[in-house]
N, C-alpha and C positions, 0 to 999 in steps of 0.2 A: 249858578251860589258855590261857594267854597266850603269846602268840609274843614274844618282847622280840627284836629288834633290834641288835646293841651295836656302838659304834666302829668296828671294825674290820671291818664284814660278818659276824661270828656272827652267829650263831642260837642261841635258845634255846629249848625248852619248859618250861613252869612252869605249875602249881599258881596259877590267879590269887588265893590269900592267899598263896601265898608272893612269888608277884612284889608284892603291895604292901607285906607286912612290909620285902621289900631294897629297897623304893625309895623307903622312908620313908611309904608314902599310909595307913595306919592300913585304917580299914575306906572308906574312899572311894573311886569308881570315875572317873575320867576323861572313860573313852571305850567303848561299850560298840558293836562289829559285831556286824552285825546282816544273814542272809544270806536274801533273799527268795525265797518259791516258787515254782513254775514259772506262768511265766503272770501272773503281778502288775509292774506296770511298774514303774519305781525312783517317778515320778509317787503313783502309788496307796502305795503304801508309804508312800512317806512321807509321806502323807496320813493314812494312817489308825495309826500309829506317834504321829505330833504331834497323834490326837485322843488317842490310850490316854494320852501321857505329860505333856498338860496344857503351858498353856504355861513354868510352871517350870524346860522343859528343849528343848534344840534338838535338831530331828533336821536333819540333813544327808547328802544324796546325796556319794561318795566322790569323785569330779569339783569337790565345794567346796575339800578342799583344797587342791587348784593351784590356785583363784583366789585364797583366804587367801593361798598362799604368791605369790602372782605382788603381788597387791595389796602384802604386807610388806616384796617384794622392790623395788616401786615406787617405795614411802614411802621403806626405807632410801638407795636408788640417789636419790633428791632432798634429801636432809637431805644427803649426803652432798656431795652439789655444793653448795649453798648452803655448804657448809662452808669446802670446797675455793676457793671465789666470794671468803668473808671474809676468808678466809687470807692470800690474794691481794691482796685491798687493804690488808691490814693490811700484807703487803711492799715492796707500793708507796710505800706513806708512808712505813715506816723507812729504804726507799732515798732517798727525797726528804728527810727527815730527815737522812741521813748524809750526803748530796749537798751540804746547805744547811752543813755542818759542817765538810768538806772543803775547801770551796772559800772559808769565813774565815779556816783555818784556812792555804792556801796563797792567800790573797792578795797575801804578796810576792814569790814567785814566778810566779804570774800575771802582777804588774805588769813585775818583769824580761822574761817573753816578750814582753809589748806592747812596750817600751824596745827590744827586739830587733827590731822589728816585725814581731808576728805579729798577725792580725786576730780579732779577737775571734768568729768563726766558728773560726778555727785550734784556739780556747783551747773553746772550743764544741763541739766533735771530738774534743780530747783525751779531755777529761772522759764525751763517751757513749764513746766506745771503751772507758772502763775500766769504764763500766754495763754494758758490754754482754760484756766476756770476765769482768766480775763473775756477769754475769746468767747465764752459762753455767759455770760453775764449780758455782754453789750450786744450782742445775736438775739437772747430773748427779747431782749427792751428793743433790738433793732424789728424783732416780727410784728412785734406790738405797737409797736409807733406807723411800723408804716404800713397795717392793719387800721388804723384811728387819721392815718394821713391820707386813705385810701377811701375810707368813709366822708372826708374834707372835700375832696377831687373829684368821685366819678357819677355826683348828681350834675358838677358843672359843663364835665363833660360827657353828657348825657341829653342835655339841655342844645350843646355846640353840633353836635348829631344828629339831633331831633330840625333842627335846621337847616341842615345841607341837605341830609336825605327824607326831610317829610314826615318821618315814620314816630309817634310817641315812644319813649323810652323810660323806662322806671327801673332806677336800683332801689329799692324799696330796704331790701338788706342786703348786705358784703361779706361775704364771710371767704375763710382762707382752708387750704385742705391743706392736715396734718401731714399728708407725703411733702410735700412743696414747702410748710413752714418745718419740717426735720428736715429738710436738706437747707435750708439758707440756715440750719443752725451749725448743720454740721459743716460748710462752707465758711462762715464766720469761725470758725472753732480753729479748721487747716486754714486761714488767712493771718492768723495771729498766731498759730504754730510759725508758720513761714516766715512774718516777720519777726518774731523771737528770737527766733536760729538765726 
């Protein structure tokens, strides 16, 4: 018999062949769980089973699933961080181009300000203040958009992890720490300031 944990946390018990039919696996087995006899260590059992099944199959103790999960989680985190850094660099470049165009279009206004006695430092500070305000607005919008996108992505990711690792995962509520949100806003404002400068 096979125990099946559904996304809601409900448990169903059915015949192995019925489970294969329900999940569309035909006559294929993904995993077989085996209990060891009293007094047999995990290492001994793993070695014996590996010798019996041969090199075409993989025998792993239950705790290795946690290791695989952590490894996959680390890889996913690194990928997301690299993608975020790449997006940040692209954002700085776009801000730089936007301010280059804005300065070219406002050349007449800048000339008037300079003619009225404004120094180049004061004009520069005006543009930097504008970049800070736009960066703050964009960063706040980005935090809320990211949270909204996470609410759409995480349930699908939880379903994938459930299929891979055989554990029922649920993500009913997604929250963000205020420290992380504040850090994201600060980084966004700094990126805008760098691009504007």
